[in-house]
Structure formats: C-alpha cells, structure tokens
C-alpha positions as CSV (number, residue, x, y, z in Angstrom):
1,M,9.4,15.5,-9.6
2,Y,5.7,14.7,-10.0
3,P,5.1,13.6,-13.6
4,D,3.1,15.8,-16.0
5,N,1.1,12.7,-17.1
6,P,1.2,10.4,-14.0
7,K,-1.2,7.8,-15.4
8,T,0.9,6.9,-18.5
9,L,3.0,3.8,-18.8
10,D,6.0,6.0,-19.8
11,S,5.9,7.7,-16.4
12,F,6.1,4.4,-14.5
13,W,9.4,3.5,-16.0
14,P,11.9,6.4,-15.6
15,R,14.5,7.0,-18.3
16,R,18.2,7.0,-17.6
17,G,19.0,10.0,-15.5
18,Q,15.4,10.7,-14.4
19,S,14.2,10.6,-10.8
20,R,13.3,7.2,-9.4
21,L,11.2,8.7,-6.6
22,P,7.9,6.8,-6.3
23,Y,4.7,8.7,-6.8
24,A,0.9,8.1,-6.5
25,P,-0.7,8.6,-9.9
26,Y,-4.3,8.7,-8.4
27,R,-3.6,11.3,-5.7
28,P,-3.1,15.0,-6.5
29,P,0.1,16.3,-5.0
30,N,-0.2,18.3,-1.8
31,W,-3.9,17.4,-1.5
32,V,-5.8,17.9,1.7
33,T,-9.3,16.5,2.0
34,R,-11.8,14.9,4.4
35,W,-13.2,12.6,1.7
36,V,-11.0,10.8,-0.8
37,T,-13.9,10.1,-3.1
38,P,-17.6,11.2,-3.3
39,G,-18.4,7.5,-2.9
40,E,-16.7,7.4,0.6
41,Q,-18.9,10.2,1.8
42,A,-22.0,8.7,0.2
43,R,-21.4,5.3,1.9
44,Y,-20.9,7.0,5.3
45,E,-24.2,8.9,4.9
46,A,-26.0,5.8,3.9
47,D,-24.6,3.9,6.9
48,C,-25.7,6.6,9.2
49,A,-29.2,6.6,7.7
50,A,-29.3,2.8,8.2
51,G,-28.3,3.2,11.8
52,K,-24.9,1.4,11.4
53,P,-22.4,2.5,14.2
54,N,-19.2,4.2,13.2
55,R,-16.6,5.5,15.6
56,Y,-15.5,8.3,13.2
57,G,-17.5,11.3,12.3
58,P,-17.4,13.3,9.0
59,D,-14.8,15.7,10.5
60,D,-12.7,13.1,12.3
61,I,-10.4,12.2,9.4
62,E,-8.1,14.3,7.3
63,Y,-6.2,13.0,4.4
64,R,-3.0,15.0,3.9
65,Y,-0.7,14.0,1.0
66,N,2.8,15.2,0.2
67,S,4.0,16.5,-3.2
68,Q,4.4,12.9,-4.5
69,G,0.8,12.0,-3.5
70,F,1.5,9.9,-0.5
71,R,0.1,10.2,3.1
72,C,3.4,10.9,4.8
73,I,6.0,13.7,5.2
74,E,7.8,15.3,2.3
75,F,10.7,13.1,1.1
76,G,13.0,16.1,1.4
77,Q,12.1,16.4,5.1
78,I,13.5,13.0,6.2
79,P,15.7,13.8,9.2
80,N,19.4,13.0,8.8
81,G,20.4,9.8,10.5
82,S,16.9,8.6,11.1
83,F,15.7,5.0,10.9
84,V,13.6,5.1,7.7
85,V,10.7,2.7,7.7
86,L,9.1,2.1,4.3
87,S,5.6,0.7,4.3
88,L,3.7,-0.3,1.2
89,G,0.3,-1.8,0.3
90,D,-3.1,-0.9,-1.0
91,S,-5.9,1.2,0.6
92,N,-5.4,-0.6,4.0
93,A,-1.9,0.7,4.1
94,E,-2.9,4.2,3.0
95,G,-5.5,4.1,5.7
96,Y,-8.7,4.6,3.7
97,G,-11.4,5.6,6.2
98,L,-9.0,6.1,9.1
99,P,-7.1,9.0,10.8
100,V,-3.5,8.7,10.0
101,E,-2.6,7.7,13.6
102,H,-4.8,4.6,13.2
103,T,-3.0,3.3,10.1
104,W,-0.8,0.2,10.5
105,P,2.4,2.1,9.2
106,H,1.9,4.7,11.9
107,L,1.2,2.2,14.7
108,L,4.2,0.1,13.6
109,C,6.6,3.0,13.7
110,E,5.3,3.9,17.2
111,K,6.1,0.3,18.3
112,L,9.6,0.5,16.7
113,R,10.6,3.8,18.4
114,P,12.0,2.2,21.6
115,L,14.0,-0.4,19.5
116,V,16.0,1.9,17.2
117,E,18.0,5.1,17.3
118,P,18.0,8.0,17.0
119,A,14.5,8.5,15.5
120,V,12.0,6.7,13.3
121,C,10.9,8.2,10.0
122,N,7.5,6.8,8.7
123,L,7.3,6.7,4.9
124,N,3.8,5.4,4.1
125,L,3.7,4.6,0.4
126,G,0.3,2.8,0.6
127,L,-2.0,3.7,-2.3
128,S,-5.7,2.7,-2.7
129,A,-6.6,0.2,-5.5
130,S,-3.0,-0.9,-5.9
131,S,-2.2,-4.0,-7.9
132,N,0.7,-6.1,-6.7
133,Q,2.8,-5.0,-9.7
134,H,2.3,-1.3,-8.7
135,I,3.3,-2.1,-5.1
136,A,6.4,-3.8,-6.3
137,I,7.2,-0.9,-8.7
138,R,6.9,1.6,-5.8
139,A,9.0,-0.6,-3.6
140,C,11.8,-1.0,-6.1
141,R,11.8,2.7,-7.0
142,A,11.9,3.7,-3.4
143,M,14.8,1.3,-2.6
144,Q,16.8,2.6,-5.5
145,S,16.0,6.3,-5.0
146,P,19.1,8.1,-3.6
147,E,16.8,10.5,-1.8
148,L,15.1,7.9,0.5
149,H,17.6,5.4,1.8
150,P,15.1,3.1,3.6
151,D,16.5,1.0,6.4
152,I,13.7,-1.6,6.3
153,V,10.6,-2.3,4.2
154,F,7.2,-3.7,5.2
155,I,4.9,-4.8,2.5
156,D,1.2,-5.8,2.9
157,W,0.6,-7.5,-0.5
158,S,-2.8,-7.1,-2.0
159,Y,-5.2,-9.6,-3.5
160,S,-3.5,-11.9,-6.0
161,H,-5.9,-11.2,-8.8
162,R,-5.0,-7.5,-8.9
163,L,-3.0,-7.0,-12.0
164,F,-1.4,-4.0,-13.7
165,Y,-2.8,-3.2,-17.1
166,A,-2.0,-0.6,-19.8
167,Y,-4.3,0.3,-22.7
168,E,-3.0,0.5,-26.3
169,D,-2.7,4.2,-26.0
170,G,-0.4,3.9,-23.0
171,E,-2.8,4.9,-20.3
172,V,-2.3,2.9,-17.1
173,M,-5.1,1.1,-15.3
174,D,-4.0,-0.4,-12.0
175,W,-6.6,-2.6,-10.4
176,P,-9.6,-2.5,-12.8
177,F,-12.4,-2.4,-10.2
178,P,-15.6,-1.4,-12.1
179,T,-17.9,1.2,-10.5
180,D,-21.6,1.2,-11.0
181,T,-21.2,3.8,-13.6
182,D,-18.6,1.6,-15.4
183,M,-21.0,-1.3,-15.5
184,K,-23.6,0.8,-17.3
185,S,-21.2,2.5,-19.7
186,R,-21.1,1.8,-23.4
187,D,-17.6,3.4,-23.8
188,P,-15.4,0.7,-25.5
189,K,-12.5,1.6,-23.2
190,V,-14.6,1.3,-20.1
191,R,-16.1,-1.9,-21.3
192,L,-12.6,-3.3,-21.8
193,K,-11.8,-2.4,-18.2
194,T,-15.0,-4.2,-17.0
195,L,-14.3,-7.3,-19.1
196,Y,-10.7,-7.5,-17.9
197,Y,-11.9,-7.3,-14.3
198,E,-14.4,-10.1,-14.9
199,Q,-11.7,-12.2,-16.4
200,L,-9.4,-11.7,-13.4
201,Q,-12.2,-12.6,-11.0
202,S,-12.6,-15.9,-12.7
203,E,-8.9,-16.9,-12.2
204,K,-8.4,-19.6,-9.6
205,F,-5.4,-19.9,-7.3
206,D,-3.0,-18.1,-9.6
207,L,-0.2,-16.8,-7.4
208,S,2.5,-16.7,-10.1
209,N,2.1,-13.0,-10.6
210,L,2.4,-12.3,-6.8
211,M,5.5,-14.5,-6.5
212,A,7.1,-12.7,-9.5
213,N,6.7,-9.4,-7.8
214,I,7.9,-10.8,-4.5
215,M,11.1,-12.1,-6.2
216,L,11.6,-8.8,-7.9
217,V,11.4,-6.9,-4.6
218,E,13.7,-9.4,-2.9
219,A,16.3,-9.1,-5.6
220,V,16.5,-5.3,-5.4
221,A,16.4,-5.5,-1.5
222,E,19.3,-8.0,-1.5
223,S,21.4,-5.8,-3.8
224,R,20.7,-2.8,-1.5
225,R,21.0,-4.8,1.7
226,I,17.6,-3.8,2.9
227,P,15.5,-6.3,5.0
228,V,11.9,-6.8,3.8
229,C,9.0,-8.1,5.8
230,H,6.1,-9.6,3.7
231,S,2.5,-10.0,4.9
232,F,-0.3,-11.8,3.2
233,I,-3.3,-10.9,5.2
234,H,-5.5,-10.5,2.1
235,Q,-5.0,-14.1,0.8
236,T,-7.3,-17.1,1.5
237,P,-6.1,-19.8,3.9
238,E,-5.3,-22.0,0.9
239,K,-3.2,-19.4,-0.7
240,Q,-1.5,-18.5,2.6
241,D,-0.5,-22.2,3.0
242,W,1.0,-22.2,-0.5
243,L,2.9,-19.0,0.2
244,S,4.1,-20.1,3.6
245,R,6.2,-22.9,1.9
246,R,7.9,-20.4,-0.3
247,V,8.1,-17.0,1.5
248,D,9.0,-16.1,5.0
249,G,6.0,-13.8,5.7
250,I,3.3,-12.9,8.1
251,L,0.0,-14.9,7.7
252,G,-3.3,-14.3,9.3
253,S,-7.1,-14.5,8.9
254,P,-8.5,-12.3,6.1
255,T,-11.9,-12.2,8.0
256,D,-11.0,-9.7,10.8
257,V,-13.6,-7.1,11.8
258,R,-13.6,-4.1,9.5
259,T,-14.1,-0.8,11.3
260,A,-12.9,2.0,9.1
261,R,-15.3,4.9,8.5
262,D,-16.6,3.2,5.3
263,L,-17.2,-0.1,7.2
264,I,-15.3,-1.8,4.5
265,H,-11.7,-1.4,5.2
266,F,-9.7,-2.7,8.2
267,G,-9.8,-0.5,11.3
268,L,-7.8,0.3,14.4
269,E,-8.0,-3.2,16.0
270,H,-6.8,-5.0,12.8
271,N,-4.0,-2.5,12.3
272,D,-2.8,-2.8,15.8
273,W,-2.8,-6.6,15.4
274,I,-0.8,-6.6,12.1
275,S,1.6,-4.0,13.3
276,T,2.3,-6.1,16.4
277,L,3.0,-9.1,14.2
278,M,5.4,-7.0,12.2
279,L,7.1,-5.9,15.4
280,D,7.5,-9.5,16.4
281,W,9.1,-10.2,13.0
282,F,11.5,-7.3,13.5
283,R,12.5,-8.5,17.0
284,A,13.1,-12.1,15.7
285,A,15.2,-10.8,12.8
286,N,17.1,-8.2,14.8
287,T,19.5,-10.1,17.0
288,S,22.1,-7.3,17.2
289,A,22.4,-4.3,19.4
290,K,19.9,-1.5,19.7
291,G,20.0,0.8,16.7
292,K,21.0,-1.9,14.3
293,V,18.7,-3.4,11.6
294,P,18.3,-7.0,10.8
295,R,20.4,-8.2,7.9
C-alpha cells in the first residue's frame, strides 16, 4: 500500500482502482525512533546546556509509526463497530516532542470514550511540516477510503502561508521551510525552495488557499455524511476573526505556552485545552442519544 516513490506528485493522486489510503511521505513505514530528526536531538541538548527546563528526558518519548507512516495503529487493526475518530494537522497533531499520550488526538479520544459506544478508535493522521493542501488531501483520501470509515473528523489547520508545491520533475515539496543548510546551498533546486518560502512569507492575509481546502473537505464530508470539526489555533486574531464569519470552527490564542521537548511545539497543557474545546464542540453538535454521532 505504501508508494514506491512517496514524494512524487503521481503518488499523491491515485489512479482509478488504486488505494486511496492516506500515507505520510516523510515518515518511513513501521519506523520506531526516539528522535524524529537529528535537529530535534541537537535542540534538546542545546537547551539542556543552556539550563532551560524540560519535563521530558531523552528516553521519555518514543515515536512509533504504522505501515503508512502515521503515529497510530495499523489501519487493518481498526476494531469492528468502533467509533473511528480521524485527527489531522501538522507537527502539533503528530505530537512532535511529545509522548503519544500527550498529543491532542489521544487526549480527545480519551475524553470521547464516555460519550460513544462501543469503543473509540484513534486514527492520528498528523504529519509534521504539512501544508494545508496536504492536510486536505489526507482528509479526503481517508474519508473516501473503504478501509477506514471514519465517524468524525477533527482538523487543526496549519498556518495559511503553508502551500503545496511540486518541482518540474514531479518531486513534491510540502511546506518549504528552509534549514540552515538550505540557506547556504548553491543547488538550484534548493535555492528555488528557499526563494519560494521567502515569497510565501511576504504574503499578507491571504486565506483563499485555506478556504479552498476547507470547502474541499466539507464537500467530501457532506457526501459521506461525516461531521467535521475545524480549528484555527495557528492563525492570527485578525485571520481568526475573518474565518469566524465564514466557518464554524474553534478559535483561540496562538500564543499559548509551548512545552514540548523541543520547547517549540505545543505541549500537554495546550493539547488538553484544545481537546477540551473539541469535546465541547462534539457535545454541542451531538444532541442525539449516546453512541450516535452529530449529523
């Protein structure tokens, strides 16, 4: 099921008859590690050397990915009759720098367990560095995959300037965040990535791309009769105000304390807060008996 060339544009759009299962092109299938990148470990060691406090030690976090590259159970192990919760987003949904039990998809499913029957199945399709296009692609593929059958979808949309990009040779570049090495590189392809990122950073208040992806997900969800909860925690107050007049979603301050192991990503307190807001949304939408989903 995992593509031979996962970072190509051809793999993102399955041909007729091919599997629609979502996959994570930047995560090796069945990978188990304590550090997703060398940079994560280097930042942690630098923070320790600088005396910055961190609740997680070098051995306190294990990233365990399924055969599609996601931090959740195998898709073939979804219990029959379970209430399938699909969660999507970027590194904050994947849980970069966090034990899996401190991610918001896990906390949300724990909060949902008393409200649904017979069991909750947590499918976390969060992927670090995701553009909003890639989040929408994964959501649509998951909702249309006959293997998954999600009962409800929760999406924490990423920053509005994150766009999906493909080089002329068909290689996919998701969010083109340049590393220090990229900034010094003279490789024309790497330079193109850096220039593209600089161009995106200069865009002001452009939410058209985000809205296009929201409408795409809403259209597929409506055809499949799957409720979707949107959250816009990453947007500025100005953008959140604009979005609140067009989308029924969860808003909030983007300046919460960040307490993941890398001291960059959101930690347990933030994830408990956002999962509680999502639970409140579920309760408000779900006016029927226990075991039913909001329609």
